[in-house]
N, C-alpha and C positions, 0 to 999 in steps of 0.2 A: 830713859823711858820712865814716866811718872806712874803712880798707882792707877790713875784713871786709864791710861793707855794699856797698862798691863791687863786690867780687868776686861777692857773692850777686846783685846787680843785673844784673852782666854774665852770670852764669850763667843767670838767668832770661830775659834777652833771647835768649841762644843757644837756650834751650829753646823759646821762642816760634817762632823761626826754623826749627827742626827740625820743628815740627808744620805747617808750611806745606803739605806734600802732604795730610796728613789733613784739614786745614781746607779745602783746594780740593775734595777728594772730598765733604766734607759740604756745601759751597756748592753743588755741582752737583745736589745733591738739591733745593735751593730754586730754582735758576736754571738755566733751559734754555740760555741764552746764556752761553758761556764767558767773555765779557767782563764780564757782570753777576756771575758767580760770582767772578771775579777782583776785582771792586770790593767785593764782600761781604767777601772775605778780607782785603782791605786795611783796610776799615773795622773789621773785627774786630780786626786786629792793631794798628791805631792805638788802639782803645779799651783793648784789652788791655795794651799796653805803658804807655799813659798811666795806667792804674789798677793797675800791678803792685803798688803798696803796699797795695792792697785785697785782694790774693790771699792766702789763708791757707796758709802752709807746711804740709805734711803732707797736703794735698788734691791731687787731680790737676789739673794745669795744662791738660790736654787737655779735660777735662769743663768746667772753668771758661771756657775759650775758646769751646767749642761752645755753651755757654749764652749767652755774649755774642753769638755769631753768630745764634742762634735769635732772641734778643730784638731784635737789630738788624734782622733780616729782617722780622719781624712789624711792627715800628715802620715800616719802609719800605713795607710793604703798606698800613698804615693811612693813611700819608701819600698814596701813590698813589691809593688809593680815593677820597680827598677831591678829587683833581685829575682833570678830564676831558680825556683826550687828544684832540687834533685829528685830523682825517683824514690829514694830512701825516705825522704821527708814528706812524701805526698799523703795527705790526710785521706784521700780517697781509698788508699790501700788498707786502712784501719778496719777491722771487722766491726759490723753493726748488728745489733739485734732490735728487730721490730717489736714495738709494743703489742701485747696480746689483748689489751682492754680496748674496747671500742672507743671509748672517750679519748684515750690517749692517741690512737690512730687518727681520729678527727682533729684533735688538737695539733698533731704533727702536720695534717694536711693544711691546717690554717697557717701554721708557721712556714711551711713550704710555699704556700700561696704568697704569703707576706713577703718572703725572700725573693719571689720572682717579680714582684712589681718594682717599678723603678724606685731608686733610693729616696729621691726628693718626695715621692708620695708616701712611701713607707715611714719616712722620718716624721712627717706630719700626722699620719694616721697614728703612730705610737704615741707621740707627744699628746695629742688631743684625746683620742679614744682609749688608749691604754693606761697612760700615765695621768690623765685627768687635767692636763694643763688647759688653761683658758685659751682662746684664740689669740688673745692680746699678748700673753706670755710666750705663746708658741712663736708668734711673729717676732717678738723681742729676741728670743733664742736663736732663731734662724735668720734674723736681720732681714725680714721681708714684710710686705704689707699684709694686714689682716685679710683682705680679700683673697690674696694668694694662699693664705693658710686654709681658709673656708674651702676655695676651690680644690686644693690638693687633697684635703680630707674627703671631700665629696668624690673626687676622681678616684681616690685609693679605695674607697667602699665599693665603687662600681667595678673596678679591676679585681678586688678580692672576690666579689660575687661571681664575675666571669671565670676566674681562675678555679673557683670551687664548683662551677657548673651549676650555680643557684639562679642564673638569669634564665628567664623564660622566653 
């Protein structure tokens, strides 16, 4: 590897590290548990860095990593669905404390409502409305048409309002 390739590789590694906050935010849309979200980010970064040679210069690294994360998450779901958890491992049995502040309760209601809408709507809503991705980038990340992104974001808004009892 020559000096120019080494500098390029180093710059790409730095860009991956700079995207950690965005990756963590996107991971939280998939995982309610912060530790699971961090594990998903770590797995995404490992796969991304290991496959940087497959990244096409001129495209967005963020979109590429988001796609890796999305695919990793869905692969993990497929594996988990094949495994039957035992009673001892059931997270539903873990004690929970409800938030006492009104804003925390309302925020949790929003997260719960977001979790209840179908995943394809939730994913688009989070990409565009929470993470601020453009419709074009969201379409690229999810490998679908821009019209599909717009439709799903709009439908997600409507479903969230219904779930929160805000529709008149």
